TORLOPA-207244 format. One record per residue (C-alpha): residue number from 1; residue in one letter; chain; x, y, z. Coordinates in Angstrom, 2 decimals. Each point is the difference from the previous one (the first is absolute). Example, Ala and Ser with C-alpha at 12.3 -4.5 7.8 and 13.67 -1.06 7.14 Angstrom:
(1; "A"; "A"; (12.30; -4.50; 7.80)) (2; "S"; "A"; (1.37; 3.44; -0.66)) 
END
This chain:
(1; "G"; "A"; (34.32; 21.63; -23.18)) (2; "M"; "A"; (-3.35; -1.49; 0.16)) (3; "N"; "A"; (-2.46; 0.09; -3.26)) (4; "K"; "A"; (-3.65; 2.50; 0.81)) (5; "F"; "A"; (-2.56; -2.06; 0.16)) (6; "A"; "A"; (-4.11; 1.28; 0.92)) (7; "V"; "A"; (-1.09; -0.99; 3.37)) (8; "A"; "A"; (-3.49; -1.08; 0.27)) (9; "Q"; "A"; (-1.84; 0.06; 3.48)) (10; "V"; "A"; (-3.28; -1.68; -0.02)) (11; "R"; "A"; (-2.62; -0.28; 2.68)) (12; "N"; "A"; (-0.74; -3.32; -0.52)) (13; "F"; "A"; (0.54; -3.81; -1.67)) (14; "P"; "A"; (-2.21; -0.17; -2.98)) (15; "Q"; "A"; (1.54; 3.48; -0.60)) (16; "A"; "A"; (3.33; -1.21; 0.03)) (17; "A"; "A"; (-0.27; -3.02; -1.94)) (18; "E"; "A"; (-1.76; 1.73; -2.55)) (19; "I"; "A"; (3.01; 2.17; -0.81)) (20; "L"; "A"; (2.48; -3.13; 0.61)) (21; "N"; "A"; (-2.29; -1.47; -3.20)) (22; "D"; "A"; (0.49; 3.06; -1.96)) (23; "H"; "A"; (2.47; -0.93; -2.70)) (24; "R"; "A"; (1.28; 3.48; -0.78)) (25; "F"; "A"; (2.54; -0.15; 2.37)) (26; "N"; "A"; (3.15; -1.74; -0.91)) (27; "Q"; "A"; (1.08; -1.01; 3.96)) (28; "V"; "A"; (-2.44; 0.35; 3.08)) (29; "V"; "A"; (1.05; -1.00; 3.17)) (30; "V"; "A"; (-2.08; -0.05; 3.03)) (31; "K"; "A"; (1.15; 1.47; 3.49)) (32; "A"; "A"; (-1.28; -0.29; 3.16)) (33; "G"; "A"; (3.07; 0.91; 2.93)) (34; "G"; "A"; (2.65; 0.36; -3.36)) (35; "I"; "A"; (2.61; -1.80; 2.51)) (36; "D"; "A"; (0.74; -2.64; -2.89)) (37; "L"; "A"; (-0.55; 2.25; -2.97)) (38; "L"; "A"; (2.19; 3.15; 1.03)) (39; "D"; "A"; (3.21; -2.32; 0.12)) (40; "H"; "A"; (-0.68; -1.34; -3.44)) (41; "L"; "A"; (-0.46; 3.85; -1.44)) (42; "K"; "A"; (3.30; 0.18; 1.41)) (43; "E"; "A"; (1.10; -2.43; -1.44)) (44; "G"; "A"; (-1.03; 0.87; -3.30)) (45; "L"; "A"; (-1.79; -3.98; 0.10)) (46; "R"; "A"; (-3.46; 1.53; -0.63)) (47; "E"; "A"; (-0.88; 3.32; -2.06)) (48; "P"; "A"; (-3.92; 0.19; -0.08)) (49; "D"; "A"; (-1.91; 2.76; -1.80)) (50; "L"; "A"; (-2.91; -0.12; 2.58)) (51; "L"; "A"; (-0.02; -0.60; 3.92)) (52; "I"; "A"; (-3.32; -0.92; 1.74)) (53; "N"; "A"; (0.03; 1.05; 3.45)) (54; "L"; "A"; (-1.76; -2.17; 1.74)) (55; "R"; "A"; (0.92; 1.74; 3.60)) (56; "S"; "A"; (-3.17; 2.28; -0.76)) (57; "L"; "A"; (-2.19; -2.65; 0.31)) (58; "D"; "A"; (-2.43; 0.22; 3.06)) (59; "E"; "A"; (-2.58; -2.37; -1.12)) (60; "A"; "A"; (0.75; -2.29; 3.05)) (61; "S"; "A"; (-3.27; -0.65; 1.88)) (62; "N"; "A"; (-0.37; 2.96; 2.78)) (63; "G"; "A"; (4.08; 0.23; -0.53)) (64; "E"; "A"; (-0.16; -3.29; 1.49)) (65; "K"; "A"; (3.03; -2.13; -1.87)) (66; "I"; "A"; (-0.20; -2.85; 2.30)) (67; "S"; "A"; (-3.29; -1.49; 0.69)) (68; "K"; "A"; (-1.05; -3.60; 1.02)) (69; "G"; "A"; (-2.89; -1.89; -1.49)) (70; "D"; "A"; (-1.98; -2.73; 1.17)) (71; "E"; "A"; (1.94; -2.78; -2.03)) (72; "S"; "A"; (3.13; 1.81; -0.93)) (73; "L"; "A"; (2.24; 2.96; 0.63)) (74; "H"; "A"; (0.12; 3.21; -2.32)) (75; "L"; "A"; (2.68; 2.14; -0.89)) (76; "H"; "A"; (0.25; 3.11; -2.19)) (77; "A"; "A"; (2.72; -0.18; -2.79)) (78; "T"; "A"; (1.46; 3.49; 1.60)) (79; "T"; "A"; (0.20; -1.29; 3.34)) (80; "T"; "A"; (3.70; 0.66; 1.34)) (81; "L"; "A"; (2.06; -2.40; 1.23)) (82; "S"; "A"; (0.10; 2.25; 3.34)) (83; "E"; "A"; (-4.23; -0.15; -0.06)) (84; "L"; "A"; (0.65; -3.61; -0.13)) (85; "A"; "A"; (2.47; -0.55; 2.48)) (86; "R"; "A"; (-1.85; 1.84; 2.43)) (87; "S"; "A"; (-3.32; -0.95; -0.78)) (88; "S"; "A"; (-1.60; -1.35; 3.38)) (89; "H"; "A"; (-2.66; -2.54; -2.77)) (90; "M"; "A"; (3.59; -1.67; -1.57)) (91; "K"; "A"; (1.66; -0.37; 3.65)) (92; "V"; "A"; (-2.75; -1.75; 0.96)) (93; "D"; "A"; (-1.41; -1.91; -3.01)) (94; "A"; "A"; (2.87; -0.75; -2.50)) (95; "P"; "A"; (3.40; 1.22; 2.44)) (96; "V"; "A"; (2.04; -1.49; -3.03)) (97; "L"; "A"; (-0.65; 2.86; -2.09)) (98; "A"; "A"; (0.11; 2.63; 2.54)) (99; "E"; "A"; (3.68; -1.46; 0.55)) (100; "A"; "A"; (0.82; -0.43; -3.28)) (101; "A"; "A"; (-1.14; 4.13; -0.49)) (102; "G"; "A"; (2.10; 0.97; 3.13)) (103; "E"; "A"; (3.32; -1.19; -1.26)) (104; "A"; "A"; (-0.06; 0.76; -3.92)) (105; "A"; "A"; (2.47; 3.05; -0.31)) (106; "L"; "A"; (0.28; 2.86; 2.30)) (107; "P"; "A"; (-2.69; 2.11; 1.71)) (108; "H"; "A"; (-0.34; 2.81; -2.33)) (109; "I"; "A"; (-0.43; -2.63; -3.00)) (110; "R"; "A"; (-2.38; -1.58; 1.67)) (111; "N"; "A"; (-1.86; 2.99; 0.63)) (112; "V"; "A"; (-0.30; 0.43; -3.76)) (113; "A"; "A"; (0.00; -3.13; -1.37)) (114; "T"; "A"; (-3.35; -1.75; -1.02)) (115; "I"; "A"; (-0.86; -4.14; -0.18)) (116; "A"; "A"; (-0.82; 0.04; -3.31)) (117; "G"; "A"; (3.23; 1.79; -0.97)) (118; "N"; "A"; (1.90; -2.13; 2.60)) (119; "L"; "A"; (-1.20; -3.14; -1.66)) (120; "L"; "A"; (0.80; 1.46; -3.84)) (121; "Q"; "A"; (3.35; 1.33; 0.79)) (122; "R"; "A"; (2.58; -1.13; -2.32)) (123; "P"; "A"; (3.10; -1.92; 0.98)) (124; "R"; "A"; (2.67; 1.43; 1.84)) (125; "C"; "A"; (2.78; -1.65; -1.89)) (126; "W"; "A"; (3.25; 1.89; -0.32)) (127; "Y"; "A"; (0.31; -0.52; -3.10)) (128; "Y"; "A"; (-3.31; 0.50; -1.35)) (129; "R"; "A"; (0.00; 3.84; 1.86)) (130; "N"; "A"; (3.38; 0.76; -1.60)) (131; "Q"; "A"; (-0.63; 1.50; -3.28)) (132; "Q"; "A"; (3.64; -1.17; -1.27)) (133; "F"; "A"; (-1.32; -3.71; 0.17)) (134; "D"; "A"; (-1.50; -0.75; -2.84)) (135; "C"; "A"; (-1.53; -3.50; 1.68)) (136; "L"; "A"; (-2.86; -2.62; -1.65)) (137; "K"; "A"; (-2.49; 2.14; 2.05)) (138; "K"; "A"; (0.76; 2.92; -2.24)) (139; "G"; "A"; (0.33; -1.90; -2.86)) (140; "G"; "A"; (3.31; -0.63; -0.12)) (141; "Y"; "A"; (1.63; -3.76; -0.09)) (142; "Q"; "A"; (1.41; -0.83; 3.25)) (143; "C"; "A"; (-1.34; 0.05; 3.76)) (144; "F"; "A"; (3.39; 1.27; 1.30)) (145; "A"; "A"; (-0.78; -1.09; 3.43)) (146; "V"; "A"; (1.13; -3.42; -0.79)) (147; "K"; "A"; (3.76; 0.42; -0.64)) (148; "G"; "A"; (-0.19; 3.65; 2.25)) (149; "E"; "A"; (-1.26; 0.46; 3.30)) (150; "H"; "A"; (-2.87; -1.78; 1.09)) (151; "Q"; "A"; (0.25; -0.77; 3.63)) (152; "Y"; "A"; (-3.77; 1.54; 0.41)) (153; "H"; "A"; (-1.45; -1.56; -2.95)) (154; "A"; "A"; (-2.37; -2.78; -0.59)) (155; "V"; "A"; (1.26; -3.74; 1.34)) (156; "F"; "A"; (-3.76; -1.62; -1.71)) (157; "G"; "A"; (-1.43; 0.20; -4.38)) (158; "D"; "A"; (2.73; -0.93; -2.22)) (159; "G"; "A"; (0.29; 3.66; -0.86)) (160; "P"; "A"; (0.98; 1.05; -3.04)) (161; "C"; "A"; (-0.32; 3.24; 1.90)) (162; "H"; "A"; (0.73; -0.46; 4.32)) (163; "I"; "A"; (-1.89; 3.09; 1.21)) (164; "V"; "A"; (-1.49; -0.43; 3.25)) (165; "H"; "A"; (-3.93; 0.82; 0.48)) (166; "P"; "A"; (0.43; 3.40; 2.23)) (167; "S"; "A"; (-3.30; 0.32; 1.44)) (168; "N"; "A"; (-0.50; -1.48; 3.99)) (169; "I"; "A"; (-3.93; 0.97; -0.46)) (170; "A"; "A"; (-0.01; -2.73; -2.68)) (171; "V"; "A"; (1.54; -2.53; 2.24)) (172; "A"; "A"; (-2.66; 1.24; 2.83)) (173; "L"; "A"; (-2.71; -0.31; -2.34)) (174; "Y"; "A"; (0.32; -3.08; -1.41)) (175; "V"; "A"; (-0.40; -1.36; 2.97)) (176; "L"; "A"; (-3.00; 1.52; 0.61)) (177; "D"; "A"; (-1.48; -0.97; -3.06)) (178; "A"; "A"; (-0.43; 3.47; -1.10)) (179; "M"; "A"; (-1.62; 1.05; -3.05)) (180; "V"; "A"; (0.57; 3.19; -1.90)) (181; "H"; "A"; (-2.58; 1.58; -1.80)) (182; "V"; "A"; (0.46; 2.10; -3.27)) (183; "I"; "A"; (-1.96; 2.26; -2.36)) (184; "G"; "A"; (0.68; 1.03; -3.49)) (185; "G"; "A"; (0.69; -3.55; -1.44)) (186; "D"; "A"; (-2.60; -2.85; -0.75)) (187; "R"; "A"; (-0.30; -1.59; 3.06)) (188; "D"; "A"; (-0.13; 1.15; 4.30)) (189; "T"; "A"; (2.37; -2.31; 2.06)) (190; "I"; "A"; (3.15; -1.27; -0.03)) (191; "P"; "A"; (0.54; -2.81; 2.79)) (192; "I"; "A"; (3.67; 1.30; 1.45)) (193; "A"; "A"; (1.59; -3.59; -1.32)) (194; "E"; "A"; (-0.70; 1.38; -3.41)) (195; "L"; "A"; (1.00; 3.24; -0.24)) (196; "F"; "A"; (3.73; -0.56; -0.74)) (197; "H"; "A"; (1.82; -2.15; -2.24)) (198; "T"; "A"; (3.62; -1.61; -0.12)) (199; "P"; "A"; (2.21; 1.75; -2.71)) (200; "D"; "A"; (0.65; -2.64; -2.40)) (201; "R"; "A"; (-4.00; 1.01; -0.42)) (202; "G"; "A"; (0.51; 3.60; -0.97)) (203; "M"; "A"; (3.40; 1.47; 0.75)) (204; "Y"; "A"; (-0.91; 3.75; -0.03)) (205; "D"; "A"; (-2.45; 0.04; 2.64)) (206; "E"; "A"; (-0.51; -2.05; 3.25)) (207; "H"; "A"; (-4.28; 0.41; 0.05)) (208; "N"; "A"; (-2.95; -1.58; -1.66)) (209; "L"; "A"; (-1.64; 3.55; -0.40)) (210; "Q"; "A"; (-1.58; 0.39; -3.69)) (211; "P"; "A"; (1.11; 3.79; -0.91)) (212; "G"; "A"; (-2.98; 1.59; 1.23)) (213; "E"; "A"; (-0.60; -1.60; 2.66)) (214; "I"; "A"; (0.10; 2.30; 3.53)) (215; "V"; "A"; (0.03; -1.67; 3.71)) (216; "T"; "A"; (-2.95; 1.20; 1.98)) (217; "H"; "A"; (0.24; -2.03; 3.03)) (218; "I"; "A"; (0.82; -3.21; 1.29)) (219; "T"; "A"; (-1.88; -2.09; 2.52)) (220; "C"; "A"; (1.59; -2.94; 2.24)) (221; "Q"; "A"; (-1.13; -2.29; 2.07)) (222; "A"; "A"; (0.78; 0.41; 4.10)) (223; "A"; "A"; (2.70; -2.12; 1.58)) (224; "P"; "A"; (0.29; 0.87; 3.68)) (225; "R"; "A"; (2.82; -2.24; 0.35)) (226; "S"; "A"; (2.18; 1.07; -2.60)) (227; "A"; "A"; (3.52; 1.44; -0.52)) (228; "F"; "A"; (2.36; 1.65; -2.02)) (229; "Y"; "A"; (3.80; -0.61; 0.75)) (230; "A"; "A"; (3.02; 1.19; -1.79)) (231; "A"; "A"; (3.79; -0.61; 0.12)) (232; "K"; "A"; (1.69; 3.13; -0.97)) (233; "E"; "A"; (4.10; 1.31; 0.67)) (234; "K"; "A"; (0.07; 2.16; 2.32)) (235; "Q"; "A"; (-2.23; 3.42; 0.71)) (236; "A"; "A"; (-3.43; -0.08; -0.80)) (237; "S"; "A"; (-0.25; 2.07; -3.52)) (238; "D"; "A"; (1.70; -2.70; -1.47)) (239; "W"; "A"; (-1.65; -2.16; -2.72)) (240; "P"; "A"; (-0.57; -3.64; 1.64)) (241; "L"; "A"; (2.02; -3.06; -1.12)) (242; "V"; "A"; (-2.78; -2.24; 0.18)) (243; "M"; "A"; (-3.35; 0.54; 1.89)) (244; "A"; "A"; (-3.10; -2.30; 0.33)) (245; "A"; "A"; (-3.74; 0.83; 0.64)) (246; "A"; "A"; (-2.02; -2.83; 1.98)) (247; "T"; "A"; (-3.49; -0.59; 0.95)) (248; "L"; "A"; (-0.48; -2.77; 2.61)) (249; "N"; "A"; (-3.22; -1.91; 1.21)) (250; "L"; "A"; (0.93; -2.19; 3.31)) (251; "E"; "A"; (-2.44; -2.05; 1.95)) (252; "N"; "A"; (1.63; -0.67; 3.73)) (253; "D"; "A"; (3.78; 0.78; -1.34)) (254; "Q"; "A"; (-0.47; -2.39; -3.04)) (255; "I"; "A"; (0.24; 1.61; -3.77)) (256; "T"; "A"; (-3.50; -0.55; -1.54)) (257; "A"; "A"; (0.92; 2.38; -2.74)) (258; "A"; "A"; (2.74; 2.25; -1.49)) (259; "R"; "A"; (0.50; 2.74; -2.60)) (260; "L"; "A"; (3.28; 0.56; -0.85)) (261; "C"; "A"; (2.12; 2.39; -2.79)) (262; "A"; "A"; (3.91; 0.93; -0.12)) (263; "G"; "A"; (1.04; 3.32; -1.25)) (264; "A"; "A"; (3.28; 1.17; -1.43)) (265; "V"; "A"; (0.68; -3.07; -0.92)) (266; "A"; "A"; (-1.55; -0.17; -3.77)) (267; "P"; "A"; (-1.07; 2.13; -2.82)) (268; "V"; "A"; (-3.97; -0.60; 1.75)) (269; "P"; "A"; (-0.93; -0.49; 3.21)) (270; "W"; "A"; (0.74; -3.37; 0.71)) (271; "P"; "A"; (-2.83; -2.28; 0.97)) (272; "L"; "A"; (1.29; -3.14; 2.48)) (273; "P"; "A"; (-2.55; -2.84; -0.63)) (274; "E"; "A"; (2.12; -2.62; 1.31)) (275; "V"; "A"; (1.02; 1.76; 3.43)) (276; "E"; "A"; (-3.89; 0.71; 0.09)) (277; "R"; "A"; (-1.08; -3.60; -0.36)) (278; "G"; "A"; (2.99; -1.66; 1.78)) (279; "L"; "A"; (-1.19; 2.33; 3.49)) (280; "V"; "A"; (-3.57; -0.86; 0.24)) (281; "G"; "A"; (-0.11; -2.57; 2.77)) (282; "L"; "A"; (3.49; 1.08; 1.76)) (283; "N"; "A"; (-0.04; 1.68; 3.68)) (284; "I"; "A"; (1.24; 3.75; -0.34)) (285; "H"; "A"; (2.21; -0.71; 2.96)) (286; "D"; "A"; (1.81; -2.78; -1.88)) (287; "R"; "A"; (2.94; 1.71; -0.78)) (288; "A"; "A"; (1.76; -2.44; -1.91)) (289; "G"; "A"; (-3.22; -1.53; -1.84)) (290; "V"; "A"; (-0.72; 3.14; -0.73)) (291; "R"; "A"; (3.28; 1.43; -1.26)) (292; "K"; "A"; (0.69; -3.62; -2.42)) (293; "V"; "A"; (-3.57; 1.07; -1.70)) (294; "C"; "A"; (1.55; 3.99; -0.54)) (295; "E"; "A"; (2.88; -1.44; -1.66)) (296; "L"; "A"; (-1.96; -1.66; -2.74)) (297; "S"; "A"; (-0.59; 3.87; -1.20)) (298; "V"; "A"; (3.73; -0.05; -1.59)) (299; "R"; "A"; (-0.24; -3.40; -1.94)) (300; "R"; "A"; (-0.83; 1.59; -4.10)) (301; "A"; "A"; (2.48; 2.85; 0.94)) (302; "S"; "A"; (2.92; 0.39; -2.90)) (303; "P"; "A"; (2.37; 3.20; 2.02)) (304; "L"; "A"; (2.72; 1.83; -1.77)) (305; "P"; "A"; (3.28; -0.41; 1.74)) (306; "D"; "A"; (-0.05; 3.01; 2.12)) (307; "N"; "A"; (-3.95; -0.33; 1.11)) (308; "A"; "A"; (-0.53; -3.71; 1.44)) (309; "Y"; "A"; (0.61; 1.52; 3.44)) (310; "K"; "A"; (-3.71; 0.83; -0.55)) (311; "L"; "A"; (-0.59; -3.86; 0.19)) (312; "K"; "A"; (1.25; 0.43; 4.06)) (313; "L"; "A"; (-2.12; 2.57; 0.76)) (314; "L"; "A"; (-3.14; -1.27; -2.02)) (315; "P"; "A"; (-1.04; -2.67; 2.61)) (316; "V"; "A"; (0.97; 1.99; 2.78)) (317; "V"; "A"; (-2.25; 3.48; -1.49)) (318; "I"; "A"; (-3.18; -2.94; -0.47)) (319; "H"; "A"; (0.02; -1.14; 3.55)) (320; "R"; "A"; (0.66; 2.97; 1.66)) (321; "A"; "A"; (-3.38; 1.42; -1.52)) (322; "L"; "A"; (-1.98; -3.10; 1.15)) (323; "L"; "A"; (1.52; 0.63; 3.59)) (324; "K"; "A"; (-1.34; 3.49; -0.42)) (325; "A"; "A"; (-2.99; -0.63; -1.56)) (326; "A"; "A"; (-1.05; -3.05; 2.65)) (327; "G"; "A"; (1.12; 3.32; 2.51)) (328; "L"; "A"; (3.00; -1.60; 1.26)) (329; "A"; "A"; (2.35; 2.83; -1.53)) (330; "Q"; "A"; (2.03; -0.40; 3.74)) (331; "E"; "A"; (1.32; -3.75; -1.15)) (332; "I"; "A"; (1.23; 1.62; -3.15)) (333; "Y"; "A"; (3.20; 0.68; 1.57)) (334; "S"; "A"; (0.34; -2.03; 3.15)) 
END
């Protein structure tokens, strides 16, 4: 069974950070919704002696977890995916984020899972998640996906571990130039583009938080013309095979700027600068032109034998995210 552990119910973030920085405990874990943590405890992948429960936090301003300032949107770290998906602010000001949240997991999980927890969830690789495989991520000597089952693994990044980053929310926040606000260390903010690292820069975690840092809130830019699009195998609850987030600036149907990020294709949310540059000056209705630029997305790919199909999907998913961002969702299937 599970080992015993103490639980700290905290009243605010400074208190949580203070406990996290107290070195009397061996392994302290921070829990909000606890969706990912529970899986780890059951599989014996984590054995904490102290668990800091952020569910007890209610220090969001007047209970308002999502607010709009002059310059940006402000999201409390414990905002649930359901709250993001349903927020009228989000639907108008950052539809890409509302859509990414609304497509994550299943309704009962969205009601509990938080925005910060979604960003920091661990990879879903079946070898990592299974206690029986002593893979690279757990201090072993090989990535079992290379010779094993890897149809859902990365097509970018040169390994040596081939996970894909599991967060939809990270992909959406990337195109909104989000800032992650933290407490407990020696800095206050981390740009979303600097929150994650590839396996070659650190095998045992995926994020760049320092020990003792806790995410308090996230701020991001508004992008009314933005969208999220995911290709899935069948039903809604499946993990996306490939996903893309897009923001778009249009003048008379001409693209003046675009921000793009792909997900489920690399160990980190995958930026697409070549595509962004290539789109500028194109007419959004120029199907062939836009499609050709979207093909640039797969240039640097190095797929494994059984996941090369993702390279056919990626340009299509990017194109569809762009059409959806432009308010042309009806054209996706025409």
